[in-house]
Structure formats: structure tokens, C-alpha cells
C-alpha positions in Angstrom: -6.7 29.8 -3.6 -8.5 28.2 -6.6 -11.6 26.1 -6.5 -9.7 22.8 -6.8 -7.6 23.6 -3.8 -10.7 24.6 -1.9 -12.4 21.4 -2.9 -9.5 19.3 -1.7 -9.5 21.0 1.7 -13.3 20.5 2.0 -12.9 16.8 1.0 -10.4 16.2 3.8 -12.5 18.0 6.3 -15.6 16.1 5.2 -13.7 12.8 5.6 -12.5 13.8 9.1 -16.0 14.8 10.1 -17.3 11.4 8.9 -14.7 9.6 10.9 -15.5 11.6 14.0 -18.8 9.8 14.1 -16.8 6.7 15.2 -16.2 8.7 18.4 -19.4 10.5 18.9 -21.8 7.6 18.1 -20.6 5.5 21.1 -20.8 8.6 23.3 -24.4 9.1 22.2 -25.6 5.5 22.7 -23.4 4.2 25.5 -23.2 7.3 27.7 -26.2 9.3 26.5 -24.0 12.3 25.6 -26.0 13.8 22.8 -24.3 17.2 22.2 -21.0 15.9 20.6 -23.0 13.9 18.1 -25.2 16.9 17.3 -22.2 19.1 16.7 -20.4 16.6 14.5 -23.6 15.8 12.7 -24.2 19.4 11.8 -20.6 20.0 10.8 -20.7 16.9 8.7 -23.9 17.9 7.0 -22.6 21.4 6.1 -19.3 19.9 4.9 -21.1 17.3 2.8 -23.2 20.0 1.1 -20.1 22.1 0.5 -18.4 19.0 -0.9 -21.1 18.3 -3.4 -21.4 22.0 -4.5 -17.6 22.3 -5.0 -17.6 19.0 -6.8 -20.1 20.5 -9.2 -18.1 23.7 -9.6 -14.8 22.0 -10.1 -16.3 19.4 -12.5 -17.8 22.1 -14.7 -14.7 24.3 -14.6 -12.4 21.4 -15.5 -14.8 19.6 -17.8 -14.5 16.3 -15.9 -16.2 13.2 -17.3 -19.2 11.5 -15.6 -17.0 8.6 -14.3 -14.7 10.9 -12.3 -17.6 12.9 -10.9 -19.4 9.7 -9.9 -16.3 8.2 -8.2 -15.7 11.5 -6.3 -19.4 11.6 -5.2 -19.4 8.0 -4.0 -16.1 8.8 -2.2 -18.1 11.2 0.0 -20.4 8.4 1.1 -17.7 5.9 2.3 -15.4 6.3 5.3 -11.7 7.0 4.3 -12.7 7.3 0.6 -12.3 11.0 0.5 -8.7 10.6 1.6 -8.0 8.0 -1.1 -9.8 10.1 -3.7 -7.7 13.1 -2.7 -4.4 11.1 -3.1 -5.3 9.2 -6.3 -7.5 11.7 -8.2 -7.3 15.2 -6.9 -3.6 15.4 -6.3 -3.0 14.4 -10.0 -5.4 17.2 -11.0 -3.5 19.7 -9.0 -0.2 18.7 -10.7 -1.7 19.0 -14.1 -3.0 22.5 -13.5 
């Protein structure tokens, strides 16, 4: 598996972990169940760091311009955006390879 494929998988997992907060945050504040939010928070933190590192590795390897790197970084900060970025940007990169 190459770094682009790994990056795409991390991007999807990072997006899923972000969306899981929609489930665990009400559990934390409405029912005082702290553990699910801690687990999702830790997983999301690790996946976010992996996302940023792999973004750097793939960007250097493929010589991406600043705009593409910036868009992909911002996508990691917005719910659902990693899924859109995967479909619109990363899928095209895979086809070109």
C-alpha cells in the first residue's frame, strides 16, 4: 500500500472519529458518561496527528501546491469535509498515479 492510499484511509477514519463526537458529546453532558468521549477523543487526536503527518508526506512526495495542501488541512477541521476531499481531490490523485 502506498502513502496516498494510507492517507486516504486515515482521512476517512479521521472523519468518522470526528462525527462520533456527535454521539459521545450528548452522552458526556446529558448522561454524564465520560468514558466514550475519552475514547473517541483519544482516537480522534491520534488520527488527526496521523492525518497531518501523512498529508505532509504525500504532499512532499507528489509535489502538491500550497492550495491543495491548505484545502486538505482545512478539511480535517470541518465535519464531513474529509469525505468530500477524498471524493473530489484524493480519488483523482489515485487515478492519476
